[in-house]
Residue frames as qw, qx, qy, qz and C-alpha x, y, z in Angstrom:
[[0.464, -0.249, 0.465, 0.712, 68.03, 134.24, 129.60],
 [0.265, 0.460, 0.662, 0.529, 65.59, 134.75, 126.73],
 [0.137, -0.893, -0.428, 0.033, 63.73, 137.44, 128.53],
 [0.381, -0.734, 0.114, 0.550, 66.86, 139.40, 129.38],
 [0.428, -0.025, 0.579, 0.693, 68.15, 139.04, 125.86],
 [0.133, 0.645, 0.645, 0.388, 64.87, 140.14, 124.38],
 [0.217, -0.913, -0.267, 0.221, 64.58, 143.12, 126.71],
 [0.439, -0.478, 0.297, 0.701, 68.05, 144.36, 125.74],
 [0.282, 0.208, 0.644, 0.680, 67.14, 144.23, 122.09],
 [0.017, -0.799, -0.576, -0.170, 63.83, 146.07, 122.75],
 [0.283, -0.911, -0.150, 0.259, 65.30, 148.89, 124.84],
 [0.229, -0.669, 0.419, 0.569, 68.52, 149.26, 122.81],
 [0.771, 0.553, 0.315, -0.019, 67.48, 148.85, 119.15],
 [0.518, -0.216, 0.416, 0.715, 70.33, 148.87, 116.62],
 [0.320, 0.750, 0.012, -0.578, 70.29, 151.65, 114.07],
 [0.777, 0.278, 0.497, 0.269, 70.37, 150.47, 110.43],
 [0.033, 0.742, -0.302, -0.598, 72.73, 152.30, 107.98],
 [0.804, 0.411, 0.410, 0.130, 72.37, 151.36, 104.35],
 [0.185, -0.699, 0.383, 0.574, 75.57, 152.39, 102.53],
 [0.743, 0.474, 0.445, 0.162, 75.46, 152.54, 98.77],
 [0.366, 0.898, -0.058, 0.238, 77.67, 155.57, 98.07],
 [0.721, 0.174, -0.359, 0.566, 81.45, 155.91, 98.71],
 [0.008, -0.543, 0.230, -0.807, 80.97, 159.11, 100.60],
 [0.713, -0.511, -0.028, -0.479, 78.76, 157.30, 103.15],
 [0.854, 0.043, -0.458, 0.242, 81.51, 154.83, 104.10],
 [0.162, 0.543, -0.435, 0.700, 82.99, 157.36, 106.38],
 [0.650, -0.470, 0.221, -0.554, 80.60, 156.46, 109.24],
 [0.989, -0.044, -0.131, -0.045, 81.52, 152.78, 108.85],
 [0.601, 0.447, -0.396, 0.531, 85.28, 153.53, 108.84],
 [0.169, -0.595, 0.354, -0.701, 84.86, 155.48, 111.97],
 [0.846, -0.342, 0.124, -0.389, 82.94, 152.67, 113.67],
 [0.951, 0.141, -0.227, 0.154, 85.41, 150.02, 112.62],
 [0.255, 0.717, -0.451, 0.467, 88.38, 151.99, 114.16],
 [0.246, -0.465, 0.649, -0.549, 87.68, 150.97, 117.74],
 [0.893, -0.051, -0.150, -0.420, 85.75, 147.76, 117.11],
 [0.237, -0.467, 0.837, -0.158, 86.71, 144.67, 119.07],
 [0.391, 0.222, 0.890, -0.075, 83.85, 142.54, 118.02],
 [0.377, 0.300, -0.282, -0.830, 81.81, 142.57, 114.84],
 [0.654, 0.249, 0.695, -0.166, 78.95, 140.39, 113.59],
 [0.142, 0.439, -0.554, -0.693, 79.15, 139.62, 109.77],
 [0.640, 0.335, 0.687, -0.082, 76.94, 138.17, 107.16],
 [0.022, -0.285, 0.554, 0.782, 76.77, 138.24, 103.37],
 [0.688, 0.473, 0.450, -0.317, 74.13, 138.08, 100.67],
 [0.098, -0.460, 0.653, 0.593, 75.26, 136.96, 97.22],
 [0.801, 0.406, -0.029, -0.440, 74.16, 135.58, 93.95],
 [0.167, -0.442, 0.868, 0.155, 75.44, 132.11, 93.08],
 [0.732, 0.301, 0.515, -0.329, 72.87, 130.38, 90.84],
 [0.754, 0.640, 0.142, 0.031, 73.66, 131.02, 87.21],
 [0.229, 0.873, -0.414, 0.122, 77.37, 131.87, 87.73],
 [0.826, 0.093, -0.489, 0.264, 80.43, 129.74, 88.33],
 [0.361, 0.049, -0.488, 0.793, 81.76, 132.25, 90.85],
 [0.144, -0.739, -0.600, 0.271, 79.62, 133.96, 93.45],
 [0.151, 0.553, 0.153, 0.805, 78.70, 137.62, 92.99],
 [0.277, -0.324, -0.585, 0.690, 78.75, 139.59, 96.27],
 [0.078, -0.717, -0.485, -0.496, 75.65, 141.71, 96.75],
 [0.370, -0.823, 0.077, -0.423, 75.69, 142.85, 100.40],
 [0.538, 0.034, -0.656, 0.528, 77.89, 142.64, 103.46],
 [0.471, -0.766, -0.182, -0.398, 76.18, 143.27, 106.72],
 [0.457, 0.184, -0.570, 0.657, 78.17, 144.37, 109.76],
 [0.493, -0.785, -0.293, -0.233, 76.84, 144.86, 113.31],
 [0.469, 0.239, -0.420, 0.739, 78.99, 146.97, 115.60],
 [0.014, 0.100, 0.539, -0.836, 77.62, 147.81, 119.00],
 [0.365, 0.556, 0.561, -0.493, 74.17, 149.48, 118.49],
 [0.404, 0.631, -0.245, -0.616, 74.62, 150.01, 114.75],
 [0.751, 0.189, 0.611, 0.164, 74.12, 147.83, 111.68],
 [0.124, 0.604, -0.426, -0.662, 75.84, 148.65, 108.40],
 [0.778, 0.348, 0.520, 0.052, 74.52, 147.10, 105.17],
 [0.139, -0.585, 0.458, 0.655, 77.04, 147.65, 102.35],
 [0.761, 0.584, 0.167, -0.227, 75.86, 147.57, 98.72],
 [0.552, -0.386, 0.586, 0.450, 78.76, 145.71, 97.12],
 [0.563, 0.530, 0.538, 0.335, 77.26, 146.14, 93.68],
 [0.197, 0.932, 0.150, 0.264, 77.80, 149.89, 93.97],
 [0.374, -0.874, 0.294, 0.093, 80.73, 150.40, 96.26],
 [0.719, 0.589, -0.340, 0.144, 84.30, 150.05, 94.92],
 [0.257, 0.510, -0.631, 0.525, 86.62, 150.62, 97.87],
 [0.826, -0.460, -0.213, -0.246, 86.06, 148.02, 100.60],
 [0.591, 0.378, -0.548, 0.455, 89.61, 148.04, 101.80],
 [0.263, -0.470, 0.493, -0.684, 88.84, 149.42, 105.42],
 [0.869, -0.153, 0.126, -0.454, 86.44, 146.43, 105.82],
 [0.888, 0.263, -0.366, 0.095, 88.84, 143.88, 104.35],
 [0.258, 0.509, -0.597, 0.563, 91.57, 145.09, 106.82],
 [0.518, -0.364, 0.448, -0.631, 89.29, 144.56, 109.82],
 [0.948, 0.031, -0.020, -0.315, 88.22, 141.11, 108.61],
 [0.811, 0.299, -0.409, 0.292, 91.79, 139.96, 108.40],
 [0.022, -0.662, 0.469, -0.584, 92.76, 141.61, 111.73],
 [0.530, -0.074, -0.811, 0.238, 93.51, 139.20, 114.57],
 [0.075, -0.034, -0.550, 0.831, 92.54, 141.67, 117.29],
 [0.505, 0.055, 0.030, -0.861, 88.95, 141.84, 116.10],
 [0.375, 0.134, 0.906, -0.144, 86.51, 138.95, 116.78],
 [0.394, 0.112, -0.459, -0.788, 84.35, 138.25, 113.76],
 [0.480, 0.121, 0.752, -0.435, 81.01, 136.51, 114.53],
 [0.410, 0.149, -0.627, -0.645, 79.40, 134.38, 111.82],
 [0.767, 0.018, 0.525, -0.369, 76.66, 131.83, 111.72],
 [0.862, 0.296, 0.390, 0.133, 77.88, 128.96, 109.60],
 [0.120, -0.793, 0.295, 0.520, 81.11, 130.69, 108.46],
 [0.596, -0.058, 0.665, 0.447, 82.09, 128.39, 105.52],
 [0.407, 0.706, 0.516, 0.264, 79.83, 129.92, 102.93],
 [0.023, -0.995, -0.042, 0.085, 80.65, 133.48, 103.90],
 [0.486, -0.610, 0.458, 0.426, 84.41, 132.68, 104.01],
 [0.587, 0.237, 0.644, 0.430, 84.20, 131.21, 100.52],
 [0.298, 0.833, 0.392, 0.251, 82.37, 134.25, 99.04],
 [0.217, -0.953, 0.108, 0.184, 84.53, 136.83, 100.84],
 [0.592, -0.396, 0.535, 0.454, 87.69, 135.06, 99.66],
 [0.537, 0.393, 0.610, 0.430, 86.58, 134.75, 96.05],
 [0.167, 0.883, 0.359, 0.253, 85.06, 138.22, 95.71],
 [0.121, -0.971, 0.144, -0.150, 87.41, 140.28, 97.94],
 [0.613, 0.465, -0.532, 0.353, 90.44, 138.13, 98.47],
 [0.437, -0.661, 0.348, -0.501, 89.81, 138.06, 102.23],
 [0.608, 0.038, -0.758, 0.233, 91.54, 135.61, 104.55],
 [0.557, -0.707, -0.165, -0.403, 89.41, 135.71, 107.72],
 [0.419, 0.202, -0.701, 0.541, 91.06, 135.72, 111.10],
 [0.064, 0.013, 0.629, -0.775, 89.72, 135.32, 114.70],
 [0.463, -0.202, -0.511, -0.695, 86.34, 133.75, 114.00],
 [0.310, 0.055, 0.771, -0.553, 83.51, 132.85, 116.27],
 [0.378, -0.078, -0.691, -0.611, 80.90, 130.58, 114.61],
 [0.517, -0.164, 0.398, -0.740, 77.65, 130.48, 116.47],
 [0.884, 0.104, -0.267, -0.369, 76.51, 127.26, 114.67],
 [0.616, 0.235, -0.682, 0.318, 79.65, 125.33, 115.72],
 [0.060, -0.285, 0.617, -0.731, 79.36, 126.75, 119.26],
 [0.696, -0.112, 0.170, -0.689, 75.72, 125.58, 119.53],
 [0.856, 0.151, -0.472, -0.145, 76.51, 122.14, 118.24],
 [0.420, 0.266, -0.720, 0.484, 79.05, 121.74, 120.96],
 [0.300, -0.196, 0.462, -0.812, 76.82, 123.11, 123.61],
 [0.805, 0.001, -0.054, -0.591, 73.99, 120.80, 122.54],
 [0.493, -0.355, 0.794, -0.031, 76.29, 117.83, 122.53],
 [0.739, 0.431, 0.517, -0.008, 75.19, 116.96, 119.02],
 [0.183, -0.601, 0.381, 0.678, 77.97, 118.02, 116.69],
 [0.272, 0.172, 0.812, 0.487, 76.27, 116.39, 113.71],
 [0.122, 0.790, 0.600, -0.036, 73.25, 118.65, 114.03],
 [0.285, 0.141, 0.168, 0.933, 73.66, 121.96, 112.06],
 [0.014, 0.696, 0.577, -0.427, 71.25, 124.33, 113.77],
 [0.297, 0.618, 0.383, 0.619, 69.82, 127.09, 111.55],
 [0.135, 0.164, -0.206, 0.955, 70.07, 130.77, 112.35],
 [0.484, -0.416, -0.264, -0.724, 66.22, 131.12, 112.71],
 [0.795, -0.409, -0.447, -0.032, 66.07, 128.30, 115.33],
 [0.566, -0.052, -0.399, 0.720, 69.16, 129.63, 117.16],
 [0.094, -0.322, 0.065, -0.940, 67.52, 133.13, 117.48],
 [0.675, -0.439, -0.339, -0.486, 64.34, 131.45, 118.81],
 [0.752, -0.257, -0.520, 0.315, 66.39, 129.63, 121.52],
 [0.461, -0.121, -0.316, 0.820, 68.03, 132.82, 122.84],
 [0.166, 0.064, 0.040, -0.983, 65.25, 135.47, 122.15],
 [0.402, 0.497, 0.685, -0.351, 61.50, 135.68, 122.04],
 [0.237, 0.607, -0.321, -0.688, 61.77, 136.30, 118.27],
 [0.723, 0.296, 0.616, 0.103, 60.43, 134.39, 115.22],
 [0.088, -0.498, 0.405, 0.762, 62.36, 135.60, 112.23],
 [0.734, 0.560, 0.202, -0.326, 60.70, 135.80, 108.89],
 [0.499, -0.282, 0.667, 0.476, 62.54, 133.83, 106.18],
 [0.576, 0.699, 0.370, -0.206, 60.44, 135.15, 103.28],
 [0.309, 0.888, -0.302, -0.157, 63.56, 136.76, 101.68],
 [0.720, -0.360, 0.557, 0.204, 65.78, 133.67, 101.97],
 [0.614, 0.206, 0.606, 0.462, 65.67, 133.14, 98.17],
 [0.170, 0.886, 0.156, -0.402, 65.35, 136.75, 97.42],
 [0.690, 0.552, 0.136, 0.448, 66.90, 138.30, 94.20],
 [0.509, -0.684, -0.020, 0.523, 69.89, 140.09, 95.73],
 [0.461, 0.047, 0.410, 0.786, 70.90, 141.47, 92.34],
 [0.037, 0.742, 0.532, 0.406, 67.81, 143.54, 91.79],
 [0.251, -0.244, -0.308, 0.885, 67.89, 147.18, 92.69],
 [0.133, -0.560, 0.520, -0.631, 66.52, 149.03, 94.50],
 [0.278, -0.082, -0.925, 0.247, 66.28, 146.64, 97.40],
 [0.462, -0.624, -0.432, -0.460, 62.93, 146.44, 99.18],
 [0.389, -0.623, 0.364, -0.573, 62.35, 147.41, 102.85],
 [0.942, -0.241, 0.122, -0.199, 61.74, 143.70, 103.63],
 [0.848, 0.336, -0.249, 0.326, 65.07, 142.74, 102.03],
 [0.186, 0.617, -0.431, 0.631, 66.99, 145.29, 104.08],
 [0.619, -0.510, 0.333, -0.496, 65.27, 144.22, 107.35],
 [0.999, 0.004, -0.030, 0.009, 66.04, 140.56, 106.56],
 [0.665, 0.470, -0.346, 0.466, 69.66, 141.40, 105.90],
 [0.091, -0.632, 0.415, -0.648, 69.91, 143.40, 109.15],
 [0.842, -0.372, 0.157, -0.358, 68.29, 140.72, 111.19],
 [0.924, 0.217, -0.271, 0.159, 70.94, 138.29, 110.02],
 [0.516, 0.278, -0.451, 0.673, 73.56, 140.13, 112.21],
 [0.331, -0.672, 0.030, -0.662, 71.31, 141.78, 114.69],
 [0.814, -0.512, 0.057, -0.268, 71.41, 139.01, 117.32],
 [0.852, 0.255, -0.383, 0.251, 74.81, 137.40, 116.83],
 [0.208, 0.522, -0.531, 0.634, 76.83, 139.30, 119.45],
 [0.599, -0.393, 0.343, -0.607, 74.34, 138.59, 122.20],
 [0.982, 0.022, -0.134, -0.134, 74.27, 134.83, 121.22],
 [0.653, 0.453, -0.474, 0.379, 77.93, 134.76, 121.17],
 [0.127, -0.553, 0.508, -0.648, 78.17, 136.14, 124.70],
 [0.816, -0.254, 0.256, -0.451, 75.84, 133.53, 126.07],
 [0.957, 0.210, -0.200, 0.016, 77.56, 130.74, 124.21],
 [0.415, 0.630, -0.500, 0.425, 81.00, 131.82, 125.27],
 [0.473, -0.515, 0.474, -0.536, 80.20, 131.45, 128.90],
 [0.947, -0.044, 0.180, -0.264, 79.13, 127.89, 128.37],
 [0.815, 0.481, -0.277, 0.164, 82.04, 126.94, 126.19],
 [0.158, 0.635, -0.559, 0.509, 84.61, 128.30, 128.75],
 [0.583, -0.412, 0.475, -0.514, 82.95, 126.76, 131.77],
 [0.974, 0.073, 0.126, -0.174, 82.72, 123.37, 130.10],
 [0.499, -0.542, 0.578, 0.352, 86.37, 123.37, 129.04],
 [0.691, 0.363, 0.575, 0.245, 85.53, 123.01, 125.37],
 [0.147, 0.916, -0.016, -0.372, 86.56, 126.51, 124.23],
 [0.172, -0.569, 0.656, 0.466, 89.84, 125.36, 122.58],
 [0.417, 0.208, 0.864, 0.192, 88.07, 122.60, 120.73],
 [0.354, 0.806, 0.437, -0.184, 85.60, 125.14, 119.46],
 [0.023, 0.838, -0.307, -0.451, 88.37, 127.45, 118.27],
 [0.317, -0.285, 0.820, 0.382, 90.03, 124.59, 116.45],
 [0.409, 0.452, 0.788, 0.089, 86.76, 123.70, 114.72],
 [0.241, 0.895, 0.175, -0.333, 86.11, 127.31, 113.61],
 [0.119, -0.660, 0.573, 0.470, 89.55, 127.48, 112.11],
 [0.370, 0.026, 0.890, 0.263, 88.98, 124.28, 110.24],
 [0.384, 0.665, 0.638, -0.058, 85.61, 125.33, 108.92],
 [0.200, 0.900, -0.031, -0.386, 86.77, 128.79, 107.63],
 [0.165, -0.541, 0.696, 0.443, 89.78, 127.21, 105.95],
 [0.439, 0.301, 0.834, 0.150, 87.46, 124.85, 104.18],
 [0.300, 0.855, 0.368, -0.210, 85.60, 127.88, 102.86],
 [0.043, 0.881, -0.301, -0.362, 88.82, 129.55, 101.73],
 [0.644, -0.117, 0.675, 0.339, 90.12, 126.55, 99.79],
 [0.143, 0.400, -0.484, -0.765, 90.87, 127.23, 96.11]]
């Protein structure tokens, strides 16, 4: 499994698109039109402020990764529409924090969520264990992610190459992980339980 997953990533690398101008959102809008599944993550500032300040939204669609600079972009309505669309599966790792930030900053009410952390907890039969994204990637790929930018200053501009790579990696592997987890959840008869837990977790994040 790890070898096959790793080979797919090696031979089909995802193109990274950093979007910081309104004119550049055209390529994202086009990609979102036919999307059935997207991987999502956020980077935000929430240290010295009462409410979070959204810095980046990362979206992986097929073989492309889009990193949206939310400190520079004003019209994110096409993205908001997709995040709230029931027909599109949104993959997160630990959705509660992202749901909270997206709700406070963009007014988003997420729909159709797949949380890879919840899925792995069910698969591992240890629902009290909250596996981190780095460990999850190590399980499904021969990849050791760098976490040097975990506490990065996401308000500073310009962003460094290392920051952009870190942000891209946070969504790069999610769809492949989801496909592996989905097979196990359905074969074990625990898929509906998983869906219920995802809904509960995202609702906790969207609480006022």
